[in-house]
Structure formats: C-alpha cells, structure tokens
N, CA, C, O and the ligand as a Tripos MOL2 file, in Angstrom:
@<TRIPOS>MOLECULE
protein
  253   251    64     0     0
PROTEIN
NO_CHARGES

@<TRIPOS>ATOM
      1 N          -5.5320   16.5740    5.1600 N.3       1 MET1
      2 CA         -4.3860   15.7150    5.4100 C.3       1 MET1
      3 C          -4.7930   14.1850    5.4580 C.2       1 MET1
      4 O          -5.8950   13.8380    5.8830 O.2       1 MET1
      5 N          -3.8740   13.3180    5.0150 N.am      2 ILE2
      6 CA         -4.1270   11.8920    5.0170 C.3       2 ILE2
      7 C          -3.1820   11.2430    5.9240 C.2       2 ILE2
      8 O          -2.0270   11.6660    5.9540 O.2       2 ILE2
      9 N          -3.5510   10.2250    6.6990 N.am      3 ASN3
     10 CA         -2.5260    9.5360    7.4990 C.3       3 ASN3
     11 C          -2.3130    8.1010    6.8360 C.2       3 ASN3
     12 O          -3.2390    7.3140    6.6420 O.2       3 ASN3
     13 N          -1.0530    7.8700    6.5300 N.am      4 CYS4
     14 CA         -0.6620    6.5720    5.9790 C.3       4 CYS4
     15 C          -0.8320    5.5660    7.1160 C.2       4 CYS4
     16 O          -0.3730    5.7710    8.2400 O.2       4 CYS4
     17 N          -1.5200    4.4570    6.7720 N.am      5 PHE5
     18 CA         -1.7710    3.4280    7.7650 C.3       5 PHE5
     19 C          -0.5870    2.5730    8.0440 C.2       5 PHE5
     20 O          -0.5780    1.8550    9.0430 O.2       5 PHE5
     21 N           0.4270    2.6090    7.2040 N.am      6 VAL6
     22 CA          1.6740    1.8040    7.3780 C.3       6 VAL6
     23 C           2.6530    2.5880    8.2450 C.2       6 VAL6
     24 O           3.0150    2.1800    9.3480 O.2       6 VAL6
     25 N           3.0570    3.7090    7.7090 N.am      7 CYS7
     26 CA          4.1500    4.5680    8.3660 C.3       7 CYS7
     27 C           3.6020    5.6510    9.2490 C.2       7 CYS7
     28 O           4.3280    6.2280   10.0570 O.2       7 CYS7
     29 N           2.3270    5.9330    9.1030 N.am      8 GLY8
     30 CA          1.6540    6.8560   10.0030 C.3       8 GLY8
     31 C           1.9300    8.3490    9.6420 C.2       8 GLY8
     32 O           1.5110    9.2720   10.3400 O.2       8 GLY8
     33 N           2.6410    8.5190    8.5400 N.am      9 LYS9
     34 CA          2.9700    9.8720    8.1040 C.3       9 LYS9
     35 C           1.7340   10.6520    7.6510 C.2       9 LYS9
     36 O           0.8530   10.1020    6.9900 O.2       9 LYS9
     37 N           1.6790   11.9150    8.0050 N.am     10 LYS10
     38 CA          0.6120   12.7190    7.4960 C.3      10 LYS10
     39 C           1.1440   13.4730    6.2490 C.2      10 LYS10
     40 O           2.1950   14.1130    6.2640 O.2      10 LYS10
     41 N           0.3440   13.3500    5.1780 N.am     11 LYS11
     42 CA          0.7330   14.0180    3.9800 C.3      11 LYS11
     43 C          -0.4150   14.7750    3.3840 C.2      11 LYS11
     44 O          -1.5600   14.6590    3.8210 O.2      11 LYS11
     45 N          -0.0820   15.5760    2.3500 N.am     12 GLU12
     46 CA         -1.0320   16.3280    1.6930 C.3      12 GLU12
     47 C          -1.8320   15.5280    0.7170 C.2      12 GLU12
     48 O          -1.3620   14.5380    0.1560 O.2      12 GLU12
     49 N          -3.1110   15.9920    0.5120 N.am     13 ASP13
     50 CA         -3.9930   15.2430   -0.4240 C.3      13 ASP13
     51 C          -3.4900   14.9820   -1.8420 C.2      13 ASP13
     52 O          -3.7820   13.9780   -2.4930 O.2      13 ASP13
     53 N          -2.7060   15.9800   -2.2610 N.am     14 TYR14
     54 CA         -2.2490   15.9490   -3.7010 C.3      14 TYR14
     55 C          -1.1050   14.8890   -3.8910 C.2      14 TYR14
     56 O          -0.8000   14.5190   -5.0240 O.2      14 TYR14
     57 N          -0.5100   14.4310   -2.8320 N.am     15 GLU15
     58 CA          0.5030   13.4210   -2.9510 C.3      15 GLU15
     59 C          -0.1780   12.0740   -3.4260 C.2      15 GLU15
     60 O          -1.3960   11.9050   -3.3800 O.2      15 GLU15
     61 N           0.6910   11.1670   -3.8710 N.am     16 VAL16
     62 CA          0.1170    9.9100   -4.3500 C.3      16 VAL16
     63 C          -0.2870    9.0570   -3.1790 C.2      16 VAL16
     64 O           0.4350    8.8730   -2.1990 O.2      16 VAL16
     65 N          -1.5190    8.5360   -3.3500 N.am     17 TRP17
     66 CA         -2.0660    7.7290   -2.2600 C.3      17 TRP17
     67 C          -2.6960    6.4210   -2.9220 C.2      17 TRP17
     68 O          -3.1960    6.4000   -4.0470 O.2      17 TRP17
     69 N          -2.6010    5.4050   -2.1110 N.am     18 TRP18
     70 CA         -3.1790    4.1250   -2.5280 C.3      18 TRP18
     71 C          -4.2360    3.6110   -1.6350 C.2      18 TRP18
     72 O          -4.0320    3.6590   -0.4220 O.2      18 TRP18
     73 N          -5.3340    3.1290   -2.0860 N.am     19 ASN19
     74 CA         -6.2520    2.4340   -1.1770 C.3      19 ASN19
     75 C          -6.4550    0.9920   -1.6610 C.2      19 ASN19
     76 O          -5.8550    0.5930   -2.6590 O.2      19 ASN19
     77 N          -7.2630    0.2290   -0.9910 N.am     20 LYS20
     78 CA         -7.3860   -1.1820   -1.3200 C.3      20 LYS20
     79 C          -7.9340   -1.4720   -2.6930 C.2      20 LYS20
     80 O          -7.5380   -2.4280   -3.3600 O.2      20 LYS20
     81 N          -8.8730   -0.6050   -3.1050 N.am     21 ILE21
     82 CA         -9.5240   -0.7910   -4.4300 C.3      21 ILE21
     83 C          -8.4880   -0.5850   -5.5600 C.2      21 ILE21
     84 O          -8.3850   -1.3900   -6.4860 O.2      21 ILE21
     85 N          -7.7500    0.4900   -5.4520 N.am     22 VAL22
     86 CA         -6.6990    0.8290   -6.3870 C.3      22 VAL22
     87 C          -5.6460   -0.2470   -6.4870 C.2      22 VAL22
     88 O          -5.1990   -0.6060   -7.5760 O.2      22 VAL22
     89 N          -5.2400   -0.7780   -5.2810 N.am     23 ILE23
     90 CA         -4.2270   -1.8160   -5.2100 C.3      23 ILE23
     91 C          -4.7930   -3.0180   -5.8420 C.2      23 ILE23
     92 O          -4.0410   -3.6940   -6.5440 O.2      23 ILE23
     93 N          -6.0590   -3.3850   -5.6810 N.am     24 GLY24
     94 CA         -6.6860   -4.5760   -6.2480 C.3      24 GLY24
     95 C          -6.6880   -4.4590   -7.7580 C.2      24 GLY24
     96 O          -6.5620   -5.4880   -8.4210 O.2      24 GLY24
     97 N          -6.8280   -3.2340   -8.3760 N.am     25 ILE25
     98 CA         -6.8230   -3.0470   -9.7780 C.3      25 ILE25
     99 C          -5.4260   -3.1600  -10.3470 C.2      25 ILE25
    100 O          -5.2010   -3.6820  -11.4390 O.2      25 ILE25
    101 N          -4.4600   -2.6260   -9.5250 N.am     26 THR26
    102 CA         -3.1110   -2.4310  -10.0420 C.3      26 THR26
    103 C          -2.1610   -3.6490   -9.9180 C.2      26 THR26
    104 O          -1.3200   -3.9280  -10.7730 O.2      26 THR26
    105 N          -2.3640   -4.3330   -8.8070 N.am     27 TYR27
    106 CA         -1.4230   -5.3880   -8.4260 C.3      27 TYR27
    107 C          -1.9680   -6.8190   -8.5230 C.2      27 TYR27
    108 O          -3.1790   -7.0310   -8.4590 O.2      27 TYR27
    109 N          -1.0890   -7.7780   -8.6750 N.am     28 ASP28
    110 CA         -1.5730   -9.1330   -8.7540 C.3      28 ASP28
    111 C          -1.8070   -9.7570   -7.3900 C.2      28 ASP28
    112 O          -1.5550   -9.1240   -6.3650 O.2      28 ASP28
    113 N          -2.2690  -10.9480   -7.3690 N.am     29 SER29
    114 CA         -2.6920  -11.5930   -6.1150 C.3      29 SER29
    115 C          -1.5590  -11.8740   -5.1480 C.2      29 SER29
    116 O          -1.7760  -11.9740   -3.9400 O.2      29 SER29
    117 N          -0.3160  -12.0060   -5.6920 N.am     30 GLU30
    118 CA          0.8120  -12.1990   -4.8030 C.3      30 GLU30
    119 C           1.0550  -10.9550   -3.9820 C.2      30 GLU30
    120 O           1.3800  -11.0080   -2.7950 O.2      30 GLU30
    121 N           0.8870   -9.8260   -4.6600 N.am     31 PHE31
    122 CA          1.0580   -8.5220   -3.9290 C.3      31 PHE31
    123 C          -0.0510   -8.3630   -2.8510 C.2      31 PHE31
    124 O           0.1770   -7.9890   -1.7000 O.2      31 PHE31
    125 N          -1.1800   -8.6590   -3.3050 N.am     32 GLN32
    126 CA         -2.3520   -8.4790   -2.3540 C.3      32 GLN32
    127 C          -2.3750   -9.4500   -1.1990 C.2      32 GLN32
    128 O          -3.0870   -9.2470   -0.2160 O.2      32 GLN32
    129 N          -1.6010  -10.4930   -1.3200 N.am     33 ASN33
    130 CA         -1.4580  -11.4340   -0.3240 C.3      33 ASN33
    131 C          -0.4610  -11.0190    0.7690 C.2      33 ASN33
    132 O          -0.3800  -11.6540    1.8210 O.2      33 ASN33
    133 N           0.2890   -9.9550    0.5070 N.am     34 ASN34
    134 CA          1.1610   -9.4120    1.5830 C.3      34 ASN34
    135 C           0.4350   -9.1190    2.8490 C.2      34 ASN34
    136 O          -0.7090   -8.6650    2.8580 O.2      34 ASN34
    137 N           1.1110   -9.3830    3.8930 N.am     35 GLU35
    138 CA          0.4580   -9.2270    5.2780 C.3      35 GLU35
    139 C          -0.0830   -7.7820    5.4350 C.2      35 GLU35
    140 O          -1.2130   -7.5630    5.8720 O.2      35 GLU35
    141 N           0.7630   -6.8250    5.0640 N.am     36 ILE36
    142 CA          0.3850   -5.4590    5.2710 C.3      36 ILE36
    143 C          -0.9280   -5.1200    4.4290 C.2      36 ILE36
    144 O          -1.8750   -4.4940    4.9040 O.2      36 ILE36
    145 N          -0.8770   -5.5770    3.2050 N.am     37 ILE37
    146 CA         -2.0810   -5.3580    2.3280 C.3      37 ILE37
    147 C          -3.2670   -5.9690    2.8640 C.2      37 ILE37
    148 O          -4.3490   -5.3810    2.8600 O.2      37 ILE37
    149 N          -3.0950   -7.1980    3.3520 N.am     38 ARG38
    150 CA         -4.2840   -7.9370    3.9350 C.3      38 ARG38
    151 C          -4.8760   -7.2380    5.1140 C.2      38 ARG38
    152 O          -6.0820   -7.2920    5.3580 O.2      38 ARG38
    153 N          -3.9940   -6.5610    5.8640 N.am     39 ASN39
    154 CA         -4.4850   -5.8280    7.0570 C.3      39 ASN39
    155 C          -5.1810   -4.5320    6.7960 C.2      39 ASN39
    156 O          -5.7840   -3.9420    7.6930 O.2      39 ASN39
    157 N          -5.1010   -4.0930    5.5860 N.am     40 MET40
    158 CA         -5.7990   -2.8150    5.1740 C.3      40 MET40
    159 C          -7.2870   -2.9630    5.3460 C.2      40 MET40
    160 O          -7.8650   -3.9900    4.9890 O.2      40 MET40
    161 N          -7.8850   -1.9810    5.8700 N.am     41 SER41
    162 CA         -9.3420   -1.9130    5.8310 C.3      41 SER41
    163 C          -9.7090   -1.1160    4.5460 C.2      41 SER41
    164 O          -8.8650   -0.5510    3.8500 O.2      41 SER41
    165 N         -11.0410   -1.1220    4.2970 N.am     42 ASP42
    166 CA        -11.5120   -0.4290    3.1460 C.3      42 ASP42
    167 C         -11.2050    1.0450    3.1900 C.2      42 ASP42
    168 O         -11.1240    1.6900    2.1440 O.2      42 ASP42
    169 N         -11.0360    1.5790    4.3400 N.am     43 LYS43
    170 CA        -10.7510    3.0480    4.4830 C.3      43 LYS43
    171 C          -9.3330    3.3590    4.6370 C.2      43 LYS43
    172 O          -8.9800    4.5360    4.6980 O.2      43 LYS43
    173 N          -8.4490    2.3570    4.7080 N.am     44 SER44
    174 CA         -7.0380    2.6060    4.8050 C.3      44 SER44
    175 C          -6.4340    3.2440    3.6010 C.2      44 SER44
    176 O          -6.8070    2.9430    2.4670 O.2      44 SER44
    177 N          -5.4730    4.1520    3.8480 N.am     45 MET45
    178 CA         -4.7570    4.8260    2.7910 C.3      45 MET45
    179 C          -3.2670    4.5320    3.0210 C.2      45 MET45
    180 O          -2.8070    4.4400    4.1600 O.2      45 MET45
    181 N          -2.5210    4.3870    1.9090 N.am     46 MET46
    182 CA         -1.1150    4.0610    1.9510 C.3      46 MET46
    183 C          -0.3670    4.9940    1.0600 C.2      46 MET46
    184 O          -0.7310    5.1890   -0.1000 O.2      46 MET46
    185 N           0.7040    5.5910    1.6040 N.am     47 CYS47
    186 CA          1.5100    6.5640    0.8070 C.3      47 CYS47
    187 C           2.3260    5.8090   -0.2430 C.2      47 CYS47
    188 O           2.5060    4.5920   -0.1990 O.2      47 CYS47
    189 N           2.7950    6.6020   -1.1690 N.am     48 HIS48
    190 CA          3.5330    6.0400   -2.2620 C.3      48 HIS48
    191 C           4.8460    5.3570   -1.7820 C.2      48 HIS48
    192 O           5.2210    4.2960   -2.2820 O.2      48 HIS48
    193 N           5.5120    5.9750   -0.8290 N.am     49 GLY49
    194 CA          6.7490    5.3000   -0.3070 C.3      49 GLY49
    195 C           6.4630    3.9070    0.2330 C.2      49 GLY49
    196 O           7.2450    2.9940   -0.0340 O.2      49 GLY49
    197 N           5.4500    3.7080    0.9350 N.am     50 CYS50
    198 CA          5.1050    2.4760    1.5310 C.3      50 CYS50
    199 C           4.7480    1.4200    0.5040 C.2      50 CYS50
    200 O           5.0640    0.2410    0.6650 O.2      50 CYS50
    201 N           4.0960    1.8550   -0.5390 N.am     51 ILE51
    202 CA          3.7370    0.9570   -1.6240 C.3      51 ILE51
    203 C           4.9910    0.4510   -2.3100 C.2      51 ILE51
    204 O           5.0880   -0.7190   -2.6780 O.2      51 ILE51
    205 N           5.9540    1.3580   -2.4750 N.am     52 LYS52
    206 CA          7.2550    1.0260   -3.0350 C.3      52 LYS52
    207 C           8.0130    0.0080   -2.1780 C.2      52 LYS52
    208 O           8.6770   -0.8880   -2.6980 O.2      52 LYS52
    209 N           7.9020    0.1620   -0.8750 N.am     53 THR53
    210 CA          8.6130   -0.7690    0.1030 C.3      53 THR53
    211 C           8.0280   -2.1380   -0.0550 C.2      53 THR53
    212 O           8.7550   -3.1300   -0.1020 O.2      53 THR53
    213 N           6.6530   -2.2110   -0.1430 N.am     54 ILE54
    214 CA          6.0460   -3.5620   -0.2220 C.3      54 ILE54
    215 C           6.3100   -4.1760   -1.5480 C.2      54 ILE54
    216 O           6.4330   -5.3990   -1.6200 O.2      54 ILE54
    217 N           6.4120   -3.3700   -2.6790 N.am     55 GLU55
    218 CA          6.7860   -3.8550   -3.9160 C.3      55 GLU55
    219 C           8.1030   -4.6000   -3.8910 C.2      55 GLU55
    220 O           8.2610   -5.6740   -4.4720 O.2      55 GLU55
    221 N           9.0490   -3.9790   -3.1860 N.am     56 LYS56
    222 CA         10.3300   -4.6570   -2.9670 C.3      56 LYS56
    223 C          10.3260   -5.9040   -2.2600 C.2      56 LYS56
    224 O          10.9850   -6.8640   -2.6610 O.2      56 LYS56
    225 N           9.5610   -5.9400   -1.1490 N.am     57 ILE57
    226 CA          9.4510   -7.1350   -0.3070 C.3      57 ILE57
    227 C           8.8560   -8.2440   -1.1410 C.2      57 ILE57
    228 O           9.3850   -9.3550   -1.1130 O.2      57 ILE57
    229 N           7.7700   -8.0070   -1.8940 N.am     58 VAL58
    230 CA          7.1470   -9.0220   -2.6650 C.3      58 VAL58
    231 C           8.0530   -9.5270   -3.7580 C.2      58 VAL58
    232 O           8.0810  -10.7220   -4.0520 O.2      58 VAL58
    233 N           8.8010   -8.6130   -4.3670 N.am     59 GLU59
    234 CA          9.6920   -8.9580   -5.3900 C.3      59 GLU59
    235 C          10.7590   -9.8790   -4.8920 C.2      59 GLU59
    236 O          11.1130  -10.8620   -5.5430 O.2      59 GLU59
    237 N          11.2780   -9.5500   -3.7140 N.am     60 GLU60
    238 CA         12.3940  -10.3700   -3.0870 C.3      60 GLU60
    239 C          11.8780  -11.7630   -2.6450 C.2      60 GLU60
    240 O          12.6350  -12.7340   -2.6200 O.2      60 GLU60
    241 N          10.6000  -11.8360   -2.3040 N.am     61 ASN61
    242 CA         10.0190  -13.1560   -1.9010 C.3      61 ASN61
    243 C           9.8790  -13.9940   -3.0970 C.2      61 ASN61
    244 O           9.9210  -15.2160   -2.9560 O.2      61 ASN61
    245 N           9.7190  -13.4810   -4.2450 N.am     62 LYS62
    246 CA          9.5390  -14.2330   -5.5130 C.3      62 LYS62
    247 C          10.7620  -15.0840   -5.8310 C.2      62 LYS62
    248 O          10.6520  -16.2210   -6.2910 O.2      62 LYS62
    249 N          11.9610  -14.4860   -5.5660 N.am     63 SER63
    250 CA         13.1680  -15.1700   -6.0560 C.3      63 SER63
    251 C          13.7360  -16.0870   -4.9560 C.2      63 SER63
    252 O          14.7510  -16.7500   -5.1690 O.2      63 SER63
    253 ZN          3.4950    5.4430    4.3440 Zn       64 ZN64
@<TRIPOS>BOND
     1     1     2 1
     2     2     3 1
     3     3     4 2
     4     3     5 am
     5     5     6 1
     6     6     7 1
     7     7     8 2
     8     7     9 am
     9     9    10 1
    10    10    11 1
    11    11    12 2
    12    11    13 am
    13    13    14 1
    14    14    15 1
    15    15    16 2
    16    15    17 am
    17    17    18 1
    18    18    19 1
    19    19    20 2
    20    19    21 am
    21    21    22 1
    22    22    23 1
    23    23    24 2
    24    23    25 am
    25    25    26 1
    26    26    27 1
    27    27    28 2
    28    27    29 am
    29    29    30 1
    30    30    31 1
    31    31    32 2
    32    31    33 am
    33    33    34 1
    34    34    35 1
    35    35    36 2
    36    35    37 am
    37    37    38 1
    38    38    39 1
    39    39    40 2
    40    39    41 am
    41    41    42 1
    42    42    43 1
    43    43    44 2
    44    43    45 am
    45    45    46 1
    46    46    47 1
    47    47    48 2
    48    47    49 am
    49    49    50 1
    50    50    51 1
    51    51    52 2
    52    51    53 am
    53    53    54 1
    54    54    55 1
    55    55    56 2
    56    55    57 am
    57    57    58 1
    58    58    59 1
    59    59    60 2
    60    59    61 am
    61    61    62 1
    62    62    63 1
    63    63    64 2
    64    63    65 am
    65    65    66 1
    66    66    67 1
    67    67    68 2
    68    67    69 am
    69    69    70 1
    70    70    71 1
    71    71    72 2
    72    71    73 am
    73    73    74 1
    74    74    75 1
    75    75    76 2
    76    75    77 am
    77    77    78 1
    78    78    79 1
    79    79    80 2
    80    79    81 am
    81    81    82 1
    82    82    83 1
    83    83    84 2
    84    83    85 am
    85    85    86 1
    86    86    87 1
    87    87    88 2
    88    87    89 am
    89    89    90 1
    90    90    91 1
    91    91    92 2
    92    91    93 am
    93    93    94 1
    94    94    95 1
    95    95    96 2
    96    95    97 am
    97    97    98 1
    98    98    99 1
    99    99   100 2
   100    99   101 am
   101   101   102 1
   102   102   103 1
   103   103   104 2
   104   103   105 am
   105   105   106 1
   106   106   107 1
   107   107   108 2
   108   107   109 am
   109   109   110 1
   110   110   111 1
   111   111   112 2
   112   111   113 am
   113   113   114 1
   114   114   115 1
   115   115   116 2
   116   115   117 am
   117   117   118 1
   118   118   119 1
   119   119   120 2
   120   119   121 am
   121   121   122 1
   122   122   123 1
   123   123   124 2
   124   123   125 am
   125   125   126 1
   126   126   127 1
   127   127   128 2
   128   127   129 am
   129   129   130 1
   130   130   131 1
   131   131   132 2
   132   131   133 am
   133   133   134 1
   134   134   135 1
   135   135   136 2
   136   135   137 am
   137   137   138 1
   138   138   139 1
   139   139   140 2
   140   139   141 am
   141   141   142 1
   142   142   143 1
   143   143   144 2
   144   143   145 am
   145   145   146 1
   146   146   147 1
   147   147   148 2
   148   147   149 am
   149   149   150 1
   150   150   151 1
   151   151   152 2
   152   151   153 am
   153   153   154 1
   154   154   155 1
   155   155   156 2
   156   155   157 am
   157   157   158 1
   158   158   159 1
   159   159   160 2
   160   159   161 am
   161   161   162 1
   162   162   163 1
   163   163   164 2
   164   163   165 am
   165   165   166 1
   166   166   167 1
   167   167   168 2
   168   167   169 am
   169   169   170 1
   170   170   171 1
   171   171   172 2
   172   171   173 am
   173   173   174 1
   174   174   175 1
   175   175   176 2
   176   175   177 am
   177   177   178 1
   178   178   179 1
   179   179   180 2
   180   179   181 am
   181   181   182 1
   182   182   183 1
   183   183   184 2
   184   183   185 am
   185   185   186 1
   186   186   187 1
   187   187   188 2
   188   187   189 am
   189   189   190 1
   190   190   191 1
   191   191   192 2
   192   191   193 am
   193   193   194 1
   194   194   195 1
   195   195   196 2
   196   195   197 am
   197   197   198 1
   198   198   199 1
   199   199   200 2
   200   199   201 am
   201   201   202 1
   202   202   203 1
   203   203   204 2
   204   203   205 am
   205   205   206 1
   206   206   207 1
   207   207   208 2
   208   207   209 am
   209   209   210 1
   210   210   211 1
   211   211   212 2
   212   211   213 am
   213   213   214 1
   214   214   215 1
   215   215   216 2
   216   215   217 am
   217   217   218 1
   218   218   219 1
   219   219   220 2
   220   219   221 am
   221   221   222 1
   222   222   223 1
   223   223   224 2
   224   223   225 am
   225   225   226 1
   226   226   227 1
   227   227   228 2
   228   227   229 am
   229   229   230 1
   230   230   231 1
   231   231   232 2
   232   231   233 am
   233   233   234 1
   234   234   235 1
   235   235   236 2
   236   235   237 am
   237   237   238 1
   238   238   239 1
   239   239   240 2
   240   239   241 am
   241   241   242 1
   242   242   243 1
   243   243   244 2
   244   243   245 am
   245   245   246 1
   246   246   247 1
   247   247   248 2
   248   247   249 am
   249   249   250 1
   250   250   251 1
   251   251   252 2
@<TRIPOS>SUBSTRUCTURE
     1 MET1         2 RESIDUE 1 A MET
     2 ILE2         6 RESIDUE 1 A ILE
     3 ASN3        10 RESIDUE 1 A ASN
     4 CYS4        14 RESIDUE 1 A CYS
     5 PHE5        18 RESIDUE 1 A PHE
     6 VAL6        22 RESIDUE 1 A VAL
     7 CYS7        26 RESIDUE 1 A CYS
     8 GLY8        30 RESIDUE 1 A GLY
     9 LYS9        34 RESIDUE 1 A LYS
    10 LYS10       38 RESIDUE 1 A LYS
    11 LYS11       42 RESIDUE 1 A LYS
    12 GLU12       46 RESIDUE 1 A GLU
    13 ASP13       50 RESIDUE 1 A ASP
    14 TYR14       54 RESIDUE 1 A TYR
    15 GLU15       58 RESIDUE 1 A GLU
    16 VAL16       62 RESIDUE 1 A VAL
    17 TRP17       66 RESIDUE 1 A TRP
    18 TRP18       70 RESIDUE 1 A TRP
    19 ASN19       74 RESIDUE 1 A ASN
    20 LYS20       78 RESIDUE 1 A LYS
    21 ILE21       82 RESIDUE 1 A ILE
    22 VAL22       86 RESIDUE 1 A VAL
    23 ILE23       90 RESIDUE 1 A ILE
    24 GLY24       94 RESIDUE 1 A GLY
    25 ILE25       98 RESIDUE 1 A ILE
    26 THR26      102 RESIDUE 1 A THR
    27 TYR27      106 RESIDUE 1 A TYR
    28 ASP28      110 RESIDUE 1 A ASP
    29 SER29      114 RESIDUE 1 A SER
    30 GLU30      118 RESIDUE 1 A GLU
    31 PHE31      122 RESIDUE 1 A PHE
    32 GLN32      126 RESIDUE 1 A GLN
    33 ASN33      130 RESIDUE 1 A ASN
    34 ASN34      134 RESIDUE 1 A ASN
    35 GLU35      138 RESIDUE 1 A GLU
    36 ILE36      142 RESIDUE 1 A ILE
    37 ILE37      146 RESIDUE 1 A ILE
    38 ARG38      150 RESIDUE 1 A ARG
    39 ASN39      154 RESIDUE 1 A ASN
    40 MET40      158 RESIDUE 1 A MET
    41 SER41      162 RESIDUE 1 A SER
    42 ASP42      166 RESIDUE 1 A ASP
    43 LYS43      170 RESIDUE 1 A LYS
    44 SER44      174 RESIDUE 1 A SER
    45 MET45      178 RESIDUE 1 A MET
    46 MET46      182 RESIDUE 1 A MET
    47 CYS47      186 RESIDUE 1 A CYS
    48 HIS48      190 RESIDUE 1 A HIS
    49 GLY49      194 RESIDUE 1 A GLY
    50 CYS50      198 RESIDUE 1 A CYS
    51 ILE51      202 RESIDUE 1 A ILE
    52 LYS52      206 RESIDUE 1 A LYS
    53 THR53      210 RESIDUE 1 A THR
    54 ILE54      214 RESIDUE 1 A ILE
    55 GLU55      218 RESIDUE 1 A GLU
    56 LYS56      222 RESIDUE 1 A LYS
    57 ILE57      226 RESIDUE 1 A ILE
    58 VAL58      230 RESIDUE 1 A VAL
    59 GLU59      234 RESIDUE 1 A GLU
    60 GLU60      238 RESIDUE 1 A GLU
    61 ASN61      242 RESIDUE 1 A ASN
    62 LYS62      246 RESIDUE 1 A LYS
    63 SER63      250 RESIDUE 1 A SER
    64 ZN64       253 GROUP 0 **** ****
C-alpha cells in the first residue's frame, strides 16, 4: 500500500502514482513551482486524483 502525501489516502500499488522524478519529466516549471509539489520529498508519492487537482490549480493561475 502507498500513502498519498497530499490527501493521505492509502491505495493499491497498481493504481497510478506520481513521484518527484516523474513529475519533473512530465510537467513544466510552472507546475513544479506549485507549493504542494515543492513540498514533496524525494520519497513522496502522489495519487492520480491529487495530480489532477494540482493541474487544475496551475491552469487557473495561468489565466
Ligand atoms: Zn492523493
């Protein structure tokens, strides 16, 4: 089981997970500059739902 560092939900390993390295490869600097992302440690894992939430926040801040 993995604990999401944002929402604290425990989920199964086979669900979609994001860590800092994957986020660094996938997203631009604007996304990585988000407060939650900056607070991630190298061992933090984030669930797919929380990534989508941050995507929305970053997108809204752009406009
Ligand atoms: Zn989460």
